[in-house]
CHARMM-style PDB file with segment names, atoms N, HN, CA, C and O in Angstrom:
ATOM      1  N   MET     1      50.663  97.037 -13.100  1.00  0.00      PROA
ATOM      2  CA  MET     1      50.966  98.234 -13.845  1.00  0.00      PROA
ATOM      3  C   MET     1      50.432  99.493 -13.131  1.00  0.00      PROA
ATOM      4  O   MET     1      51.043 100.561 -13.148  1.00  0.00      PROA
ATOM      5  N   GLU     2      49.280  99.308 -12.514  1.00  0.00      PROA
ATOM      6  HN  GLU     2      48.783  98.440 -12.500  1.00  0.00      PROA
ATOM      7  CA  GLU     2      48.763 100.550 -11.838  1.00  0.00      PROA
ATOM      8  C   GLU     2      49.524 100.899 -10.584  1.00  0.00      PROA
ATOM      9  O   GLU     2      49.544 102.051 -10.151  1.00  0.00      PROA
ATOM     10  N   SER     3      50.147  99.900 -10.007  1.00  0.00      PROA
ATOM     11  HN  SER     3      50.131  98.964 -10.359  1.00  0.00      PROA
ATOM     12  CA  SER     3      50.926 100.216  -8.742  1.00  0.00      PROA
ATOM     13  C   SER     3      52.178 101.108  -9.120  1.00  0.00      PROA
ATOM     14  O   SER     3      52.640 101.893  -8.293  1.00  0.00      PROA
ATOM     15  N   LEU     4      52.703 100.974 -10.357  1.00  0.00      PROA
ATOM     16  HN  LEU     4      52.327 100.336 -11.029  1.00  0.00      PROA
ATOM     17  CA  LEU     4      53.802 101.796 -10.743  1.00  0.00      PROA
ATOM     18  C   LEU     4      53.464 103.344 -10.760  1.00  0.00      PROA
ATOM     19  O   LEU     4      54.338 104.192 -10.583  1.00  0.00      PROA
ATOM     20  N   PHE     5      52.231 103.628 -10.969  1.00  0.00      PROA
ATOM     21  HN  PHE     5      51.521 102.939 -11.113  1.00  0.00      PROA
ATOM     22  CA  PHE     5      51.822 105.116 -10.919  1.00  0.00      PROA
ATOM     23  C   PHE     5      51.875 105.654  -9.564  1.00  0.00      PROA
ATOM     24  O   PHE     5      51.958 106.869  -9.384  1.00  0.00      PROA
ATOM     25  N   ILE     6      51.829 104.753  -8.524  1.00  0.00      PROA
ATOM     26  HN  ILE     6      51.761 103.766  -8.671  1.00  0.00      PROA
ATOM     27  CA  ILE     6      51.945 105.245  -7.201  1.00  0.00      PROA
ATOM     28  C   ILE     6      53.377 105.081  -6.668  1.00  0.00      PROA
ATOM     29  O   ILE     6      53.877 105.960  -5.966  1.00  0.00      PROA
ATOM     30  N   LEU     7      54.022 103.986  -6.990  1.00  0.00      PROA
ATOM     31  HN  LEU     7      53.615 103.273  -7.561  1.00  0.00      PROA
ATOM     32  CA  LEU     7      55.378 103.753  -6.469  1.00  0.00      PROA
ATOM     33  C   LEU     7      56.433 104.663  -7.037  1.00  0.00      PROA
ATOM     34  O   LEU     7      57.311 105.121  -6.306  1.00  0.00      PROA
ATOM     35  N   ILE     8      56.370 104.937  -8.316  1.00  0.00      PROA
ATOM     36  HN  ILE     8      55.656 104.566  -8.910  1.00  0.00      PROA
ATOM     37  CA  ILE     8      57.483 105.840  -8.948  1.00  0.00      PROA
ATOM     38  C   ILE     8      57.376 107.222  -8.238  1.00  0.00      PROA
ATOM     39  O   ILE     8      58.411 107.692  -7.767  1.00  0.00      PROA
ATOM     40  N   PRO     9      56.210 107.909  -8.124  1.00  0.00      PROA
ATOM     41  CA  PRO     9      56.252 109.203  -7.420  1.00  0.00      PROA
ATOM     42  C   PRO     9      56.703 109.099  -5.998  1.00  0.00      PROA
ATOM     43  O   PRO     9      57.404 109.977  -5.495  1.00  0.00      PROA
ATOM     44  N   LEU    10      56.281 107.957  -5.294  1.00  0.00      PROA
ATOM     45  HN  LEU    10      55.711 107.244  -5.703  1.00  0.00      PROA
ATOM     46  CA  LEU    10      56.748 107.774  -3.940  1.00  0.00      PROA
ATOM     47  C   LEU    10      58.260 107.572  -3.841  1.00  0.00      PROA
ATOM     48  O   LEU    10      58.893 108.069  -2.909  1.00  0.00      PROA
ATOM     49  N   ALA    11      58.821 106.871  -4.765  1.00  0.00      PROA
ATOM     50  HN  ALA    11      58.308 106.468  -5.522  1.00  0.00      PROA
ATOM     51  CA  ALA    11      60.311 106.698  -4.806  1.00  0.00      PROA
ATOM     52  C   ALA    11      60.948 108.062  -5.087  1.00  0.00      PROA
ATOM     53  O   ALA    11      61.901 108.417  -4.394  1.00  0.00      PROA
ATOM     54  N   VAL    12      60.506 108.797  -6.004  1.00  0.00      PROA
ATOM     55  HN  VAL    12      59.732 108.508  -6.567  1.00  0.00      PROA
ATOM     56  CA  VAL    12      61.101 110.112  -6.236  1.00  0.00      PROA
ATOM     57  C   VAL    12      60.993 111.014  -5.012  1.00  0.00      PROA
ATOM     58  O   VAL    12      61.935 111.730  -4.671  1.00  0.00      PROA
ATOM     59  N   LEU    13      59.885 110.976  -4.383  1.00  0.00      PROA
ATOM     60  HN  LEU    13      59.119 110.395  -4.660  1.00  0.00      PROA
ATOM     61  CA  LEU    13      59.647 111.707  -3.142  1.00  0.00      PROA
ATOM     62  C   LEU    13      60.599 111.303  -2.021  1.00  0.00      PROA
ATOM     63  O   LEU    13      61.164 112.165  -1.348  1.00  0.00      PROA
ATOM     64  N   PHE    14      60.778 110.006  -1.816  1.00  0.00      PROA
ATOM     65  HN  PHE    14      60.318 109.306  -2.363  1.00  0.00      PROA
ATOM     66  CA  PHE    14      61.753 109.572  -0.841  1.00  0.00      PROA
ATOM     67  C   PHE    14      63.183 109.989  -1.143  1.00  0.00      PROA
ATOM     68  O   PHE    14      63.909 110.397  -0.236  1.00  0.00      PROA
ATOM     69  N   ILE    15      63.599 109.896  -2.391  1.00  0.00      PROA
ATOM     70  HN  ILE    15      63.010 109.565  -3.127  1.00  0.00      PROA
ATOM     71  CA  ILE    15      65.000 110.240  -2.815  1.00  0.00      PROA
ATOM     72  C   ILE    15      65.144 111.757  -2.577  1.00  0.00      PROA
ATOM     73  O   ILE    15      66.183 112.198  -2.086  1.00  0.00      PROA
ATOM     74  N   ALA    16      64.130 112.553  -2.915  1.00  0.00      PROA
ATOM     75  HN  ALA    16      63.286 112.195  -3.314  1.00  0.00      PROA
ATOM     76  CA  ALA    16      64.265 113.990  -2.655  1.00  0.00      PROA
ATOM     77  C   ALA    16      64.338 114.254  -1.176  1.00  0.00      PROA
ATOM     78  O   ALA    16      65.124 115.099  -0.748  1.00  0.00      PROA
ATOM     79  N   LEU    17      63.569 113.580  -0.394  1.00  0.00      PROA
ATOM     80  HN  LEU    17      62.930 112.893  -0.742  1.00  0.00      PROA
ATOM     81  CA  LEU    17      63.675 113.760   1.073  1.00  0.00      PROA
ATOM     82  C   LEU    17      65.059 113.308   1.587  1.00  0.00      PROA
ATOM     83  O   LEU    17      65.639 113.973   2.444  1.00  0.00      PROA
ATOM     84  N   ALA    18      65.555 112.262   1.106  1.00  0.00      PROA
ATOM     85  HN  ALA    18      65.083 111.721   0.409  1.00  0.00      PROA
ATOM     86  CA  ALA    18      66.838 111.742   1.569  1.00  0.00      PROA
ATOM     87  C   ALA    18      67.951 112.776   1.288  1.00  0.00      PROA
ATOM     88  O   ALA    18      68.832 113.052   2.101  1.00  0.00      PROA
ATOM     89  N   ILE    19      67.822 113.346   0.000  1.00  0.00      PROA
ATOM     90  HN  ILE    19      67.106 113.122  -0.662  1.00  0.00      PROA
ATOM     91  CA  ILE    19      68.855 114.360  -0.416  1.00  0.00      PROA
ATOM     92  C   ILE    19      68.788 115.553   0.435  1.00  0.00      PROA
ATOM     93  O   ILE    19      69.821 116.100   0.821  1.00  0.00      PROA
ATOM     94  N   ARG    20      67.564 116.003   0.760  1.00  0.00      PROA
ATOM     95  HN  ARG    20      66.724 115.558   0.447  1.00  0.00      PROA
ATOM     96  CA  ARG    20      67.395 117.195   1.572  1.00  0.00      PROA
ATOM     97  C   ARG    20      67.949 116.953   3.020  1.00  0.00      PROA
ATOM     98  O   ARG    20      68.603 117.810   3.614  1.00  0.00      PROA
ATOM     99  N   VAL    21      67.661 115.799   3.513  1.00  0.00      PROA
ATOM    100  HN  VAL    21      67.130 115.102   3.031  1.00  0.00      PROA
ATOM    101  CA  VAL    21      68.217 115.468   4.915  1.00  0.00      PROA
ATOM    102  C   VAL    21      69.704 115.436   4.909  1.00  0.00      PROA
ATOM    103  O   VAL    21      70.327 115.933   5.847  1.00  0.00      PROA
ATOM    104  N   PHE    22      70.329 114.855   3.862  1.00  0.00      PROA
ATOM    105  HN  PHE    22      69.822 114.451   3.100  1.00  0.00      PROA
ATOM    106  CA  PHE    22      71.758 114.781   3.718  1.00  0.00      PROA
ATOM    107  C   PHE    22      72.377 116.190   3.738  1.00  0.00      PROA
ATOM    108  O   PHE    22      73.284 116.466   4.523  1.00  0.00      PROA
ATOM    109  N   PHE    23      71.875 117.075   2.865  1.00  0.00      PROA
ATOM    110  HN  PHE    23      71.138 116.852   2.227  1.00  0.00      PROA
ATOM    111  CA  PHE    23      72.394 118.449   2.760  1.00  0.00      PROA
ATOM    112  C   PHE    23      72.204 119.198   4.130  1.00  0.00      PROA
ATOM    113  O   PHE    23      73.064 119.954   4.583  1.00  0.00      PROA
ATOM    114  N   TRP    24      71.003 118.928   4.757  1.00  0.00      PROA
ATOM    115  HN  TRP    24      70.304 118.315   4.390  1.00  0.00      PROA
ATOM    116  CA  TRP    24      70.852 119.577   6.058  1.00  0.00      PROA
ATOM    117  C   TRP    24      71.870 119.113   7.089  1.00  0.00      PROA
ATOM    118  O   TRP    24      72.384 119.912   7.871  1.00  0.00      PROA
ATOM    119  N   ALA    25      72.152 117.838   7.083  1.00  0.00      PROA
ATOM    120  HN  ALA    25      71.735 117.189   6.447  1.00  0.00      PROA
ATOM    121  CA  ALA    25      73.196 117.305   8.001  1.00  0.00      PROA
ATOM    122  C   ALA    25      74.607 117.850   7.668  1.00  0.00      PROA
ATOM    123  O   ALA    25      75.401 118.087   8.578  1.00  0.00      PROA
ATOM    124  N   VAL    26      74.911 118.043   6.403  1.00  0.00      PROA
ATOM    125  HN  VAL    26      74.266 117.851   5.664  1.00  0.00      PROA
ATOM    126  CA  VAL    26      76.164 118.608   6.035  1.00  0.00      PROA
ATOM    127  C   VAL    26      76.316 120.041   6.404  1.00  0.00      PROA
ATOM    128  O   VAL    26      77.374 120.479   6.858  1.00  0.00      PROA
ATOM    129  N   ASP    27      75.235 120.786   6.205  1.00  0.00      PROA
ATOM    130  HN  ASP    27      74.376 120.431   5.836  1.00  0.00      PROA
ATOM    131  CA  ASP    27      75.257 122.208   6.508  1.00  0.00      PROA
ATOM    132  C   ASP    27      75.245 122.512   8.057  1.00  0.00      PROA
ATOM    133  O   ASP    27      75.768 123.527   8.516  1.00  0.00      PROA
ATOM    134  N   SER    28      74.643 121.609   8.792  1.00  0.00      PROA
ATOM    135  HN  SER    28      74.218 120.784   8.419  1.00  0.00      PROA
ATOM    136  CA  SER    28      74.598 121.815  10.281  1.00  0.00      PROA
ATOM    137  C   SER    28      75.857 121.269  11.019  1.00  0.00      PROA
ATOM    138  O   SER    28      75.924 121.347  12.246  1.00  0.00      PROA
ATOM    139  N   GLY    29      76.835 120.729  10.290  1.00  0.00      PROA
ATOM    140  HN  GLY    29      76.781 120.666   9.293  1.00  0.00      PROA
ATOM    141  CA  GLY    29      78.063 120.373  10.852  1.00  0.00      PROA
ATOM    142  C   GLY    29      78.125 119.000  11.490  1.00  0.00      PROA
ATOM    143  O   GLY    29      78.925 118.758  12.394  1.00  0.00      PROA
ATOM    144  N   GLN    30      77.266 118.092  11.010  1.00  0.00      PROA
ATOM    145  HN  GLN    30      76.617 118.289  10.275  1.00  0.00      PROA
ATOM    146  CA  GLN    30      77.244 116.775  11.619  1.00  0.00      PROA
ATOM    147  C   GLN    30      78.497 115.911  11.261  1.00  0.00      PROA
ATOM    148  O   GLN    30      78.847 114.970  11.973  1.00  0.00      PROA
ATOM    149  N   PHE    31      79.155 116.278  10.121  1.00  0.00      PROA
ATOM    150  HN  PHE    31      78.871 117.043   9.542  1.00  0.00      PROA
ATOM    151  CA  PHE    31      80.374 115.477   9.710  1.00  0.00      PROA
ATOM    152  C   PHE    31      81.632 116.328   9.789  1.00  0.00      PROA
ATOM    153  O   PHE    31      82.589 116.021   9.078  1.00  0.00      PROA
ATOM    154  N   ASP    32      81.696 117.330  10.569  1.00  0.00      PROA
ATOM    155  HN  ASP    32      80.919 117.579  11.147  1.00  0.00      PROA
ATOM    156  CA  ASP    32      82.836 118.183  10.581  1.00  0.00      PROA
ATOM    157  C   ASP    32      84.052 117.465  11.305  1.00  0.00      PROA
ATOM    158  O   ASP    32      85.124 117.364  10.708  1.00  0.00      PROA
ATOM    159  N   ASP    33      83.902 117.003  12.490  1.00  0.00      PROA
ATOM    160  HN  ASP    33      83.031 117.085  12.975  1.00  0.00      PROA
ATOM    161  CA  ASP    33      84.996 116.405  13.229  1.00  0.00      PROA
ATOM    162  C   ASP    33      84.531 115.096  13.757  1.00  0.00      PROA
ATOM    163  O   ASP    33      83.902 115.043  14.814  1.00  0.00      PROA
ATOM    164  N   LEU    34      84.816 114.042  13.063  1.00  0.00      PROA
ATOM    165  HN  LEU    34      85.327 114.085  12.204  1.00  0.00      PROA
ATOM    166  CA  LEU    34      84.287 112.702  13.510  1.00  0.00      PROA
ATOM    167  C   LEU    34      85.336 112.021  14.451  1.00  0.00      PROA
ATOM    168  O   LEU    34      84.964 111.140  15.226  1.00  0.00      PROA
ATOM    169  N   GLU    35      86.611 112.409  14.393  1.00  0.00      PROA
ATOM    170  HN  GLU    35      86.913 113.125  13.763  1.00  0.00      PROA
ATOM    171  CA  GLU    35      87.634 111.685  15.229  1.00  0.00      PROA
ATOM    172  C   GLU    35      87.937 112.415  16.470  1.00  0.00      PROA
ATOM    173  O   GLU    35      88.384 111.764  17.415  1.00  0.00      PROA
ATOM    174  N   GLY    36      87.748 113.715  16.596  1.00  0.00      PROA
ATOM    175  HN  GLY    36      87.385 114.243  15.829  1.00  0.00      PROA
ATOM    176  CA  GLY    36      88.143 114.495  17.734  1.00  0.00      PROA
ATOM    177  C   GLY    36      87.444 114.046  19.021  1.00  0.00      PROA
ATOM    178  O   GLY    36      88.145 113.775  19.996  1.00  0.00      PROA
ATOM    179  N   PRO    37      86.162 113.952  19.088  1.00  0.00      PROA
ATOM    180  CA  PRO    37      85.514 113.563  20.317  1.00  0.00      PROA
ATOM    181  C   PRO    37      85.859 112.091  20.666  1.00  0.00      PROA
ATOM    182  O   PRO    37      85.885 111.741  21.846  1.00  0.00      PROA
ATOM    183  N   ALA    38      86.117 111.245  19.680  1.00  0.00      PROA
ATOM    184  HN  ALA    38      86.096 111.530  18.722  1.00  0.00      PROA
ATOM    185  CA  ALA    38      86.480 109.886  20.032  1.00  0.00      PROA
ATOM    186  C   ALA    38      87.880 109.814  20.619  1.00  0.00      PROA
ATOM    187  O   ALA    38      88.161 108.929  21.427  1.00  0.00      PROA
ATOM    188  N   HSD    39      88.769 110.733  20.228  1.00  0.00      PROA
ATOM    189  HN  HSD    39      88.541 111.452  19.572  1.00  0.00      PROA
ATOM    190  CA  HSD    39      90.140 110.591  20.815  1.00  0.00      PROA
ATOM    191  C   HSD    39      90.258 111.372  22.061  1.00  0.00      PROA
ATOM    192  O   HSD    39      91.188 111.141  22.834  1.00  0.00      PROA
ATOM    193  N   SER    40      89.321 112.338  22.325  1.00  0.00      PROA
ATOM    194  HN  SER    40      88.566 112.526  21.697  1.00  0.00      PROA
ATOM    195  CA  SER    40      89.428 113.175  23.506  1.00  0.00      PROA
ATOM    196  C   SER    40      89.175 112.390  24.751  1.00  0.00      PROA
ATOM    197  O   SER    40      89.595 112.832  25.820  1.00  0.00      PROA
ATOM    198  N   ILE    41      88.522 111.259  24.699  1.00  0.00      PROA
ATOM    199  HN  ILE    41      88.180 110.900  23.830  1.00  0.00      PROA
ATOM    200  CA  ILE    41      88.226 110.497  25.859  1.00  0.00      PROA
ATOM    201  C   ILE    41      89.557 109.781  26.336  1.00  0.00      PROA
ATOM    202  O   ILE    41      89.653 109.363  27.490  1.00  0.00      PROA
ATOM    203  N   LEU    42      90.536 109.659  25.451  1.00  0.00      PROA
ATOM    204  HN  LEU    42      90.457 109.999  24.513  1.00  0.00      PROA
ATOM    205  CA  LEU    42      91.799 108.961  25.807  1.00  0.00      PROA
ATOM    206  C   LEU    42      92.803 109.863  26.520  1.00  0.00      PROA
ATOM    207  O   LEU    42      93.783 109.355  27.065  1.00  0.00      PROA
ATOM    208  N   TYR    43      92.599 111.165  26.537  1.00  0.00      PROA
ATOM    209  HN  TYR    43      91.803 111.577  26.094  1.00  0.00      PROA
ATOM    210  CA  TYR    43      93.566 112.090  27.094  1.00  0.00      PROA
ATOM    211  C   TYR    43      92.958 112.633  28.385  1.00  0.00      PROA
ATOM    212  O   TYR    43      91.741 112.735  28.534  1.00  0.00      PROA
ATOM    213  N   GLU    44      93.877 112.984  29.336  1.00  0.00      PROA
ATOM    214  HN  GLU    44      94.866 112.901  29.215  1.00  0.00      PROA
ATOM    215  CA  GLU    44      93.466 113.545  30.609  1.00  0.00      PROA
ATOM    216  C   GLU    44      93.106 115.031  30.346  1.00  0.00      PROA
ATOM    217  O   GLU    44      93.672 115.704  29.484  1.00  0.00      PROA
ATOM    218  N   ASP    45      92.138 115.480  31.142  1.00  0.00      PROA
ATOM    219  HN  ASP    45      91.679 114.933  31.842  1.00  0.00      PROA
ATOM    220  CA  ASP    45      91.802 116.852  31.112  1.00  0.00      PROA
ATOM    221  C   ASP    45      92.718 117.669  32.051  1.00  0.00      PROA
ATOM    222  O   ASP    45      92.581 117.586  33.271  1.00  0.00      PROA
ATOM    223  N   LYS    46      93.584 118.397  31.522  1.00  0.00      PROA
ATOM    224  HN  LYS    46      93.696 118.464  30.531  1.00  0.00      PROA
ATOM    225  CA  LYS    46      94.555 119.184  32.277  1.00  0.00      PROA
ATOM    226  C   LYS    46      93.980 120.375  33.013  1.00  0.00      PROA
ATOM    227  O   LYS    46      94.641 120.932  33.890  1.00  0.00      PROA
ATOM    228  N   THR    47      92.815 120.763  32.693  1.00  0.00      PROA
ATOM    229  HN  THR    47      92.278 120.311  31.981  1.00  0.00      PROA
ATOM    230  CA  THR    47      92.242 121.971  33.328  1.00  0.00      PROA
ATOM    231  C   THR    47      91.777 121.701  34.783  1.00  0.00      PROA
ATOM    232  O   THR    47      91.736 122.595  35.627  1.00  0.00      PROA
ATOM    233  N   LYS    48      91.455 120.505  35.006  1.00  0.00      PROA
ATOM    234  HN  LYS    48      91.488 119.778  34.320  1.00  0.00      PROA
ATOM    235  CA  LYS    48      91.012 120.108  36.412  1.00  0.00      PROA
ATOM    236  C   LYS    48      92.192 119.798  37.300  1.00  0.00      PROA
ATOM    237  O   LYS    48      93.024 118.974  36.922  1.00  0.00      PROA
ATOM    238  N   LYS    49      92.312 120.427  38.487  1.00  0.00      PROA
ATOM    239  HN  LYS    49      91.636 121.096  38.795  1.00  0.00      PROA
ATOM    240  CA  LYS    49      93.333 120.145  39.454  1.00  0.00      PROA
ATOM    241  C   LYS    49      92.687 119.387  40.623  1.00  0.00      PROA
ATOM    242  O   LYS    49      91.572 119.701  41.041  1.00  0.00      PROA
ATOM    243  N   PRO    50      93.383 118.420  41.124  1.00  0.00      PROA
ATOM    244  CA  PRO    50      92.809 117.678  42.268  1.00  0.00      PROA
ATOM    245  C   PRO    50      92.831 118.521  43.575  1.00  0.00      PROA
ATOM    246  O   PRO    50      93.805 119.207  43.886  1.00  0.00      PROA
ATOM    247  N   VAL    51      91.744 118.432  44.291  1.00  0.00      PROA
ATOM    248  HN  VAL    51      90.953 117.874  44.038  1.00  0.00      PROA
ATOM    249  CA  VAL    51      91.653 119.168  45.503  1.00  0.00      PROA
ATOM    250  C   VAL    51      92.336 118.411  46.620  1.00  0.00      PROA
ATOM    251  O   VAL    51      92.065 117.222  46.787  1.00  0.00      PROA
ATOM    252  N   GLN    52      93.235 119.055  47.418  1.00  0.00      PROA
ATOM    253  HN  GLN    52      93.456 120.021  47.282  1.00  0.00      PROA
ATOM    254  CA  GLN    52      93.978 118.400  48.471  1.00  0.00      PROA
ATOM    255  C   GLN    52      93.073 118.423  49.746  1.00  0.00      PROA
ATOM    256  O   GLN    52      92.697 119.474  50.265  1.00  0.00      PROA
ATOM    257  N   THR    53      92.768 117.224  50.187  1.00  0.00      PROA
ATOM    258  HN  THR    53      93.074 116.371  49.765  1.00  0.00      PROA
ATOM    259  CA  THR    53      91.829 117.156  51.312  1.00  0.00      PROA
ATOM    260  C   THR    53      92.631 116.487  52.534  1.00  0.00      PROA
ATOM    261  O   THR    53      92.008 116.055  53.503  1.00  0.00      PROA
ATOM    262  N   ASP    54      93.949 116.421  52.463  1.00  0.00      PROA
ATOM    263  HN  ASP    54      94.455 116.772  51.675  1.00  0.00      PROA
ATOM    264  CA  ASP    54      94.740 115.832  53.489  1.00  0.00      PROA
ATOM    265  C   ASP    54      94.680 116.734  54.754  1.00  0.00      PROA
ATOM    266  O   ASP    54      95.060 117.900  54.658  1.00  0.00      PROA
ATOM    267  N   ALA    55      94.240 116.267  55.881  1.00  0.00      PROA
ATOM    268  HN  ALA    55      93.932 115.319  55.959  1.00  0.00      PROA
ATOM    269  CA  ALA    55      94.110 117.062  57.107  1.00  0.00      PROA
ATOM    270  C   ALA    55      95.411 117.331  57.730  1.00  0.00      PROA
ATOM    271  O   ALA    55      95.560 118.333  58.430  1.00  0.00      PROA
ATOM    272  N   ARG    56      96.433 116.435  57.501  1.00  0.00      PROA
ATOM    273  HN  ARG    56      96.313 115.621  56.932  1.00  0.00      PROA
ATOM    274  CA  ARG    56      97.785 116.648  58.127  1.00  0.00      PROA
ATOM    275  C   ARG    56      98.433 117.872  57.503  1.00  0.00      PROA
ATOM    276  O   ARG    56      99.122 118.583  58.235  1.00  0.00      PROA
ATOM    277  N   GLN    57      98.281 118.188  56.224  1.00  0.00      PROA
ATOM    278  HN  GLN    57      97.722 117.611  55.629  1.00  0.00      PROA
ATOM    279  CA  GLN    57      98.951 119.309  55.627  1.00  0.00      PROA
ATOM    280  C   GLN    57      98.412 120.581  56.217  1.00  0.00      PROA
ATOM    281  O   GLN    57      99.178 121.518  56.443  1.00  0.00      PROA
ATOM    282  N   GLY    58      97.097 120.656  56.480  1.00  0.00      PROA
ATOM    283  HN  GLY    58      96.475 119.895  56.296  1.00  0.00      PROA
ATOM    284  CA  GLY    58      96.557 121.851  57.120  1.00  0.00      PROA
ATOM    285  C   GLY    58      96.998 122.052  58.495  1.00  0.00      PROA
ATOM    286  O   GLY    58      97.166 123.196  58.916  1.00  0.00      PROA
ATOM    287  N   SER    59      97.213 120.952  59.282  1.00  0.00      PROA
ATOM    288  HN  SER    59      97.077 120.022  58.940  1.00  0.00      PROA
ATOM    289  CA  SER    59      97.548 121.147  60.683  1.00  0.00      PROA
ATOM    290  C   SER    59      99.093 121.490  60.787  1.00  0.00      PROA
ATOM    291  O   SER    59      99.526 122.165  61.722  1.00  0.00      PROA
ATOM    292  N   GLU    60      99.856 121.019  59.836  1.00  0.00      PROA
ATOM    293  HN  GLU    60      99.505 120.470  59.077  1.00  0.00      PROA
ATOM    294  CA  GLU    60     101.318 121.407  59.847  1.00  0.00      PROA
ATOM    295  C   GLU    60     101.498 122.855  59.628  1.00  0.00      PROA
ATOM    296  O   GLU    60     102.311 123.500  60.289  1.00  0.00      PROA
ATOM    297  N   LYS    61     100.735 123.392  58.686  1.00  0.00      PROA
ATOM    298  HN  LYS    61     100.075 122.867  58.149  1.00  0.00      PROA
ATOM    299  CA  LYS    61     100.891 124.830  58.427  1.00  0.00      PROA
ATOM    300  C   LYS    61     100.401 125.706  59.596  1.00  0.00      PROA
ATOM    301  O   LYS    61     100.880 126.827  59.764  1.00  0.00      PROA
ATOM    302  N   ASN    62      99.483 125.219  60.378  1.00  0.00      PROA
ATOM    303  HN  ASN    62      99.094 124.308  60.242  1.00  0.00      PROA
ATOM    304  CA  ASN    62      98.950 126.018  61.438  1.00  0.00      PROA
ATOM    305  C   ASN    62      99.710 125.808  62.751  1.00  0.00      PROA
ATOM    306  O   ASN    62      99.531 126.603  63.674  1.00  0.00      PROA
ATOM    307  N   ASN    63     100.561 124.763  62.880  1.00  0.00      PROA
ATOM    308  HN  ASN    63     100.707 124.117  62.130  1.00  0.00      PROA
ATOM    309  CA  ASN    63     101.226 124.459  64.120  1.00  0.00      PROA
ATOM    310  C   ASN    63     102.687 125.104  64.048  1.00  0.00      PROA
ATOM    311  O   ASN    63     103.512 124.632  63.266  1.00  0.00      PROA
ATOM    312  N   PRO    64     102.987 126.145  64.840  1.00  0.00      PROA
ATOM    313  CA  PRO    64     104.252 126.767  64.756  1.00  0.00      PROA
ATOM    314  C   PRO    64     105.345 126.003  65.469  1.00  0.00      PROA
ATOM    315  O   PRO    64     106.511 126.354  65.288  1.00  0.00      PROA
ATOM    316  N   LEU    65     105.060 124.976  66.273  1.00  0.00      PROA
ATOM    317  HN  LEU    65     104.113 124.690  66.420  1.00  0.00      PROA
ATOM    318  CA  LEU    65     106.127 124.175  66.976  1.00  0.00      PROA
ATOM    319  C   LEU    65     106.795 123.195  66.147  1.00  0.00      PROA
ATOM    320  O   LEU    65     107.916 122.802  66.469  1.00  0.00      PROA
ATOM    321  N   GLN    66     106.178 122.736  65.045  1.00  0.00      PROA
ATOM    322  HN  GLN    66     105.268 123.056  64.783  1.00  0.00      PROA
ATOM    323  CA  GLN    66     106.778 121.810  64.203  1.00  0.00      PROA
ATOM    324  C   GLN    66     107.736 122.386  63.148  1.00  0.00      PROA
ATOM    325  O   GLN    66     108.481 121.629  62.526  1.00  0.00      PROA
ATOM    326  N   SER    67     107.730 123.657  62.945  1.00  0.00      PROA
ATOM    327  HN  SER    67     107.124 124.272  63.450  1.00  0.00      PROA
ATOM    328  CA  SER    67     108.558 124.269  61.930  1.00  0.00      PROA
ATOM    329  C   SER    67     109.835 124.773  62.533  1.00  0.00      PROA
ATOM    330  OT1 SER    67     110.675 125.329  61.825  1.00  0.00      PROA
TER     331      SER     67
END
C-alpha cells in the first residue's frame, strides 16, 4: 500500500512528460510530411546534369579538318 504513494505520482509525472513530448513533436513539424521523403528516393533528381567527359567530342570541335 505504501508503494502506491510513490507509484501514482510517478505515473502521473510520466504521463505529463509523454504528453509534453508529444505536443513538442507536433509543434516542431515531426509529423508534417511522412510520405514525401520516402517517395523522393524513387524519382530522379532533374536538377543535376551529367558532365560530358568524352575526349573525342572536344577534339572534333577543335579540329577544323574534320568539319
